[in-house]
C-alpha positions in Angstrom: -3.1 49.0 68.1 -5.3 49.9 65.1 -5.2 46.6 63.7 -6.1 45.0 66.8 -3.3 42.5 67.2 -2.1 43.8 70.5 -5.4 43.2 72.0 -5.7 39.8 70.4 -2.3 38.9 72.2 -3.3 40.3 75.4 -6.5 38.2 75.2 -4.7 35.1 74.4 -2.3 35.6 77.5 -5.3 36.4 79.6 -6.7 32.9 78.6 -3.4 31.4 79.3 -3.4 32.7 82.9 -6.6 30.9 83.4 -5.7 27.5 82.1 -4.1 25.7 79.1 -7.7 24.5 78.0 -8.9 28.0 78.0 -5.9 29.0 75.9 -6.6 26.0 73.4 -10.3 27.2 73.2 -9.2 30.8 72.4 -6.8 29.6 69.6 -9.3 27.3 68.0 -12.3 29.9 68.3 -10.7 33.3 67.8 -9.4 34.2 64.4 -6.3 36.1 63.8 -6.8 39.8 63.0 -5.9 40.1 59.4 -3.6 42.4 57.6 -3.7 43.1 53.8 0.0 44.0 53.1 0.4 46.3 50.2 2.3 45.1 47.0 4.0 48.6 46.9 4.5 50.9 49.9 2.3 54.0 50.0 3.7 57.3 48.7 2.8 59.1 52.0 4.7 56.7 54.2 7.8 56.7 51.8 7.7 60.6 51.7 7.8 60.5 55.5 10.8 58.3 55.7 12.5 60.5 53.1 11.8 63.5 55.3 13.0 62.1 58.6 16.1 60.3 57.1 16.9 63.5 54.9 16.9 65.7 58.0 19.7 63.4 59.6 21.5 63.5 56.3 21.4 67.3 56.4 23.1 67.2 59.8 25.9 65.0 58.3 24.8 61.6 59.1 25.3 59.4 55.9 22.3 57.2 54.7 23.4 53.7 56.3 24.1 55.5 59.6 20.8 57.4 59.5 18.9 54.3 59.0 20.6 52.4 61.7 20.2 55.4 64.1 16.4 55.5 63.3 16.1 51.7 64.0 17.9 52.3 67.3 15.6 55.3 67.9 12.4 53.2 67.3 13.5 50.2 69.4 14.3 52.6 72.3 10.7 54.1 71.9 9.1 50.7 72.2 11.5 49.8 75.2 13.1 46.9 73.5 15.7 45.4 75.8 19.3 46.6 74.9 18.3 50.0 73.6 17.8 52.0 76.8 20.6 54.5 75.7 20.1 56.8 72.7 22.3 59.6 73.9 24.4 59.1 70.6 21.5 60.4 68.7 21.7 64.4 68.4 19.1 66.2 70.3 17.8 68.1 67.2 17.6 64.7 65.3 15.8 63.1 68.1 13.3 66.2 68.4 12.6 66.3 64.7 11.9 62.5 64.6 9.7 62.7 67.5 7.6 65.4 65.9 7.5 64.1 62.4 7.5 60.3 62.6 3.9 59.2 62.1 3.6 55.4 62.7 -0.1 55.6 62.1 0.8 55.9 58.4 2.6 52.6 58.6 -0.4 51.0 60.3 -3.0 52.3 57.9 -0.7 51.4 54.8 1.0 48.1 56.1 4.3 47.2 54.1 7.8 46.5 54.6 9.1 50.1 54.1 12.4 49.6 56.0 13.2 46.5 53.6 12.9 48.8 50.6 14.8 51.7 52.2 17.8 49.5 53.2 18.0 47.7 49.9 18.3 51.0 47.9 20.8 52.4 50.4 24.6 52.1 50.1 24.6 49.9 53.2 22.1 47.5 51.7 24.0 47.2 48.5 27.2 46.6 50.5 25.8 43.8 52.5 24.0 42.4 49.3 20.4 42.7 50.8 17.7 42.1 48.2 14.3 41.6 49.6 11.8 39.3 47.9 9.2 41.5 46.2 6.0 41.4 48.3 3.7 39.9 45.8 6.0 37.0 45.3 6.2 36.7 49.2 2.4 36.7 49.4 2.0 34.0 46.7 4.7 31.8 48.3 2.9 32.1 51.6 -0.5 31.4 50.4 0.7 28.3 48.6 2.3 26.9 51.9 -0.8 27.7 54.3 -3.6 25.7 52.8 -5.8 26.4 55.9 -5.5 28.7 58.7 -4.2 27.0 61.8 -3.0 29.5 64.4 -1.1 26.7 66.2 1.1 25.9 63.3 4.8 27.0 63.4 6.7 29.0 60.8 10.3 29.2 60.5 12.3 31.3 57.9 16.1 30.4 57.9 16.8 33.8 56.0 14.1 36.1 57.6 15.7 39.5 56.4 13.2 42.3 57.3 10.5 39.8 57.9 8.4 40.0 54.9 7.5 36.2 54.9 6.7 36.3 58.5 4.7 39.4 58.1 2.3 37.6 55.6 2.4 34.3 57.4 1.2 36.0 60.5 -2.3 36.1 59.0 -2.1 32.3 59.3 -0.1 31.3 62.4 1.2 32.6 65.6 4.3 30.5 66.3 6.8 32.5 64.1 10.6 32.2 64.2 13.5 33.3 62.0 17.2 33.7 61.7 19.3 36.6 60.2 23.0 37.0 59.7 22.9 40.6 59.5 22.5 42.6 62.7 21.1 45.8 61.2 18.6 43.7 59.0 17.6 41.7 62.2 16.9 45.1 64.1 14.8 46.2 61.0 12.8 43.0 61.3 12.2 43.7 65.0 10.7 47.1 63.9 8.2 45.4 61.5 7.2 42.8 64.2 6.4 45.6 66.7 4.2 47.5 64.0 2.4 44.4 62.6 3.2 41.1 64.3 3.6 41.4 68.2 3.2 37.7 68.9 6.4 37.1 66.9 8.3 39.0 69.7 7.5 36.2 72.2 4.6 34.0 73.6 4.2 32.8 77.2 5.1 29.1 77.8 1.4 28.3 78.4 0.6 29.6 74.9 3.5 27.5 73.4 2.3 24.5 75.2 -1.2 24.9 74.1 -0.2 25.3 70.4 2.0 22.3 70.7 -0.9 20.2 72.0 -3.2 21.3 69.2 -0.5 20.6 66.6 -0.2 17.0 68.0 -3.9 16.5 68.2 -4.4 17.5 64.6 -1.4 15.9 63.1 
């Protein structure tokens, strides 16, 4: 909300409801709200995660389970399909997270915090998860996108927690990716809800408008 991307998406979909021509005009004339992702996560946000996950550990939840439980809890909070039931999360943990999780920190200091947390955990080491450092991701993305074309498409065959898509979201809207690990895929969804709402789905009219613009500019 603070970044303005949800408003951008809602305005795009409002243009789509009017006509495909209005959708194309919106795509061409309205720049994507930009996010300057940090090279290293902010200490305040890291400390917040250490606190909320540490509370779960004190209640006997091991690190990998605590991370997975938190992701489930977050996706329930944003009403993502398939996460309606969080009865497996103890009430005291649910209450503590509700009072102490501050998403505004993650919005003010944008970064892939879950990627770092999972990689450092026993679960991350077990599944062999080693995310590409954010400065390298930024460099690679900037080399690919010579010019901002919001109708261009992006597809990452090993998307991980979504770092490449996060940076690419400054340049285009049509974002796709694949991931073999279920927990890493869910962590990617968390990042998309925080930073890249249009990666979660666009209307058929918006997709058609982008496709027509791609063809016209090919």
